C-alpha positions in Angstrom: 0.1 0.1 -0.1 1.4 3.6 -1.1 1.6 5.8 2.1 -0.3 9.1 2.1 2.6 11.0 1.8 3.9 9.1 -1.5 0.3 9.4 -2.9 0.3 13.6 -2.1 4.2 13.3 -3.9 2.8 12.0 -7.1 -0.9 13.2 -7.3 -1.9 14.9 -10.5 -5.0 16.9 -11.9 -6.2 15.7 -15.3 -7.9 18.1 -18.0 -9.6 16.7 -21.0 -9.3 18.6 -24.5 -13.1 18.5 -25.0 -12.7 19.2 -28.8 -10.7 15.9 -28.8 -13.1 13.9 -26.7 -15.3 11.5 -28.4 -16.9 10.7 -25.2 -16.6 6.7 -25.3 -15.9 6.6 -21.3 -12.9 4.2 -22.0 -10.9 6.6 -19.0 -13.8 5.7 -16.6 -13.8 2.0 -17.4 -10.2 1.7 -16.3 -9.6 4.2 -14.0 -8.7 2.1 -10.1 -10.3 4.9 -7.8 -12.5 3.7 -4.8 -14.9 6.0 -5.7 -16.5 7.3 -8.9 -14.0 9.7 -10.5 -16.2 11.2 -13.2 -17.2 14.4 -14.5 -20.5 15.5 -15.5 -19.6 14.5 -19.1 -18.6 10.8 -18.2 -15.1 11.2 -18.4 -12.3 10.9 -15.9 -12.7 13.8 -13.2 -11.0 16.8 -14.1 -9.4 19.9 -12.0 -9.7 17.2 -9.0 -6.7 16.1 -7.8 -5.9 12.1 -8.4 -3.7 10.5 -5.9 -3.3 7.3 -7.3 -2.0 8.4 -10.8 -1.9 5.6 -12.2 -2.3 7.2 -15.8 -4.2 4.6 -17.0 -6.8 6.9 -18.4 -4.4 8.9 -20.2 -3.0 5.6 -22.0 -6.2 4.2 -23.1 -7.6 7.2 -24.4 -8.1 6.6 -28.3 -7.5 10.2 -29.0 -5.1 11.7 -26.4 -7.6 13.9 -25.2 -6.5 13.7 -21.6 -3.7 15.7 -20.4 -2.7 16.3 -16.9 -0.3 18.2 -14.7 1.8 16.8 -11.6 0.8 18.5 -8.5 3.7 19.4 -5.9 3.5 18.1 -2.1 2.6 21.1 0.0 5.9 20.7 2.0 8.0 20.3 -1.5 6.4 23.5 -2.8 7.0 25.5 0.7 10.5 24.4 0.3 11.2 25.5 -2.9 9.3 28.9 -2.5 12.0 29.3 0.3 15.2 28.6 -2.0 
């Protein structure tokens, strides 16, 4: 099992390029999140931190419509700001 700290250090936030998304919901089908991690458009949740960050949704997307941003752990962000 991954510790909470490890999860926070590798969390990502997904974005869907709506013009490219074909609405196939393949991303939702492969998502291992224990709770529904779905947007209002039946895609992977967007603008919501994903702590698992397995990237299965990115890999399965047939149109490459899913992008992501790595999120920093709060302590790491504070440390970098101080340097």
